[in-house]
N, C-alpha and C positions, 0 to 999 in steps of 0.2 A: 393487503399484506400487513398494514399497520393499523387496522381498525380497532383491535382490542386494546383497551387502555386499562392499566391498573396502577394503584398507588403503591409505592414501595412499602414492603412489609407484608403484602398479601402473598399467598402461596404461589409457587411457580418459579423456576430458575431457567435461565437461558442455557447455561452449560457451555462446553467447548464448541468452537466452530459455529457460533451463532452471534450475529451482530445484534446488539440490543439498542434500539432507538429510545431516546428519553427527552423530556423537556422539563424545565423548571420555570413555571409561570412567574414565580416571585422574583426571578432574576432576568426574565426575558431571554433565556438561553435555551437552545436546543442542541442535541448532540447524539453521539453514538459511541458505544464502547464494545469491545470484543476481547475474548480470550481464545486464542487459536492453539489447538493441541494436535490431534492425529492428522488433520489436514495439512498443516504446515510441516510437520515432521516427515510426512510422506514426500512432499515436494523437495525438501532439502536432502533427504536421504537418497533420493533417486540419483542425484548427481555427485554425492559425496563431496560437497563443497568444503574447502578449507574454512576453518572457524570464522575468520574475519569476513569472508564472502558470505557465508551462511547468515551471519548476523545482519549484514547489510541488506541482503535479499529478504530476510524475514521482516525487517522493518518496512520495506517497500510493500510487501504483501499485506501487512497489517493496515498500513495507510490506504492501500487500494481498496480493500474490502470495506473499510469504514466509509470511504467516499462512494464506492460503486453501488453499495446497497441503498444509497439515497436517490439513485436515478428513478425517475417517475415514468420512464418509457422503456421499450425494448431496445437494447443497444449495448454498447461496450464503453468501458473506461480503461484507457491504457496509461499507466504511469511509467515513465521511462527516463533513465539518466543516460547521458552520453558525454563522456569526458576523456581526458588524456591521461588518466591515472592508471594504476595497475588493474583496476576493475573498470574497464572502459564502457561496459554496458550492463545495465540492470533494467529489466522490464517485467512488470506485473500486468496481466491482461485479464480484466474482469468482464464477464458477459452476464447480463441479467437472465434470470433472477438471482443467481448465486454461484456461478461457475468461475473458477479462478485457475489460471496457469501462470507460471513465472519462470524466469531464467536469468542467469548472470553469466557474463563472459569476462574472463580475466587472463592476464599473462602470468604464467607460473613463475618465471624467473623474476619478474618485477615484483610480484606479490611476495615471494620469498625474501627478497631484499628489503621490502618494506617491513615485513614482520621482524626481520633481524634487527632493523633500525628502530623498531617500536613505533613505526609510522602507520598506524592502523585506524586512525579516526576516519569518519566518512569523507571529510575533505581531502585527506591524504590518499585514500583509496580511490576516490572518484576523480580527483584532479580538477582541472578547469574544464568547464563545459556547461551543459544546460540540463534542467529538469523540465520535462514536458508532460502536460496533462492533456490527453486527447480523448474527446467524446465523439463516438460514432453512433449515429442514430439510424444507420441503415443505408441501403443503396440509393435511396431517393432523397436523402437529406445531406446537406453539406457538413463535413466534419468541422468540429471546433477544436482548436488547439491553443492552450495557454503555455507559455514558455518563460521560465525565469533562469537567471544565471545561478550556478551552484556556488553561492558565496557563503552560505551558512555553515556553521561547524557541524550541524546535525541535519538529518533528513527532516526532523520536526521543524527546525528553523526555516529550511528551504520551502517546506509546504506552507508555513505561515506567511512567508513572503509572497508566495503565489496568490494566496487568498487576498492578501492586502493589495497587491498590484492589479490582479485580474478580476477578482470578484468584489473587492472593496467591502468585504464582510469581516468584521473583527473575529478572529479565529485563534483558538489555542489547540495545539496538538501535543500529545504525549504518546511515545512509543517505547516499547521495551521488549527485549528478547532474553530468553533464559535457556541454558543447556543443562538438562537434568542428567546427572550421573548416578548409576545404580548397578546392582548385580542381579542377574536373572536367577531362576530357580536352580540352575546348575553352578551358580557362583561366578559366572563369566561377566566381566564388566560390560555394561551397555550404556547407551545414552539416548536421549530424545530431546527434541526441540519444542519450545513453546514461545509464543509471542502474544503481545497484547497491546491495546492502544485505546485512546479516548480522544475524540474530537468534540470541542465545544464551540458553538458559534452564537453571537449576539444578534438577536432579531427584535429590537424594540419597536413599538408601534409608531413612535416618532422618529423619522429618518435622521434628523439632526443629532440624535443621541448616539449615532454610530460614528461620529467624527474621530478620525485617527490622525497622528502626526503626518504631515505632508511628506511625500517622497521627494528626494532631490530632483530638481527639474520640474516640480509640480507648480502649484499656484502660490508658492511662497514669494514674498516681495523680492525684488532684485537685490542680490547680495546676501540673501538669507537662504541657507540650505533647507531648513525645516521650519514648519509652523507647528508649535507644540500645543496640544489640547489636553486638558485633564480628562482621564477616562471617566465615562459615566459611572456613577456609584455602583449600579448593579453589575456592570461588566467588571469593574475593579474588584468587587467581592467575588464574582465567579472565578476570575483569574487567580485571586489569592487562594481560594479553596482548591482549585485544580493543581496549583503549584505545590501543594502538600503531598500529592500522589507520589509514592515511591515506586521505582521500577518493579520491585517484587510484587506489589499489589496488582499490577497489570498482568502478571503471568502466573501467580500462585493459584492453583485450582481450589485451594481451601478458602480463598477470599471470594472469588466469583464476582461477576459484573454487578449483580444486584446489591451485594454487600458493599461494594466499593461506592456505588451511587448513593446508597443509604448513608454511608459515613460522610460523604461530601455534601449532600443536599437535603437531608431529611428535614432540617429546620425550615426549609423553603418550600416543601411540598412537592418533591420530584414525582413525576409520573413516567412510567415506562410503557412502551408499545410492544406488540408481538415481536419476538425475535425473528431475525431473518437468517436462515441457515446458509452456509457457504460450503462449497465442495471443491475438491481437487479434481477438476475435469478439464481436459484439454479439448480444444475444438478441431484438432487435426483429424483427417480422415483419408482413406485411400483415394476416394473420389477427388478431393480437393488437390492432393498432391499429383494425381494423374493429370488434372487440368493444367497444373504448372508445367509438368514435363511435356505436355502437348504444345506448349509455347516455345520449346527448345528447338534449335536448328538441328539438322542432321548431324553436323559435326559435334555439337554439344551432347546429343544423345549418344553418339559413338564414344565420346570421351567419358561418359558416365557409366559405361558397361564394365563390369568386373565379374569374372568367373561366369560369363554368359547371362548376367542379369543386372538390373539396376536396383540398387538399394538406397532408399531415402529414409533418413532417421530424423524424427521430430526433435528439434532442440529443446522443446519444453518438456515433453513427457518421455522422451527417449524411445518411443515406439518406432520400430524399424518396419518399413513397408517395402516389399520386393515386387518388382515389375519385370515382365517379359519385354525385351526391347522391341519385339515385333509389334507391340501395341502402339508404338510411336513411329512406325515406318513413314518416311516422307520421300 
């Protein structure tokens, strides 16, 4: 999937809804970048999310596809927040090689109050809770889950904390969301969503070059909260370059992933690999939901009947499945 390599500047563009892997040998960094267009617009439009919720979910989707397309096995990556804020649940579920579904749950009254008060930052919307990264390699493999507290002001900062604590890999994350407003051929106002992101990680040949400031409670001497190390020169340069990225560059279709990477890293000889397409595809099915219903008790089945049938709607894709109660007679 990533066997084709080309130097930036050669023909070929990833375009929307394609994750573009890259590496910069001169800085010992690897990464991925993406611009999401029709795929993310379809997911957000399906539920008509309020603007703050749509932005939050779009960031989670961009982060998930950036990380999920790096999996080297058949499986799933689930990125999920769970907190006590107005948006109590955000989940993005990626299945290899490139299928994504996502959903956000929120309290309408609490969200309206937060919007009226201008309290719409990720921290204020999500509240106190956890950000979980779950990797599922299938029925015969144990799940791996990394969890961090949602202490950062942004989803970017929370993700960087996860990599620092769980993976111990120096990581920089940038995410952006844009709502495009326009008029259609009939002059009616329309809008569409775009999102973008870039993840850059430091992989030097010498492990000691990856040193980072110690976390509270780590190996610091007694009475010292942190041990500070100067960043490796290559990593410091990479961070300085990526910090210049503007949100609009991550979402503007006129910029494009290759043009962004060229601007950032052309002096260091960046290389890109084959893009990985991602799709708005839910994994729900009538068969799977039927198996769930077969686990219900007779009373639960009876309570689920409405107008002579059982209707189950997928929270992710909103597809409604109808069942005859006689299928589940006990």
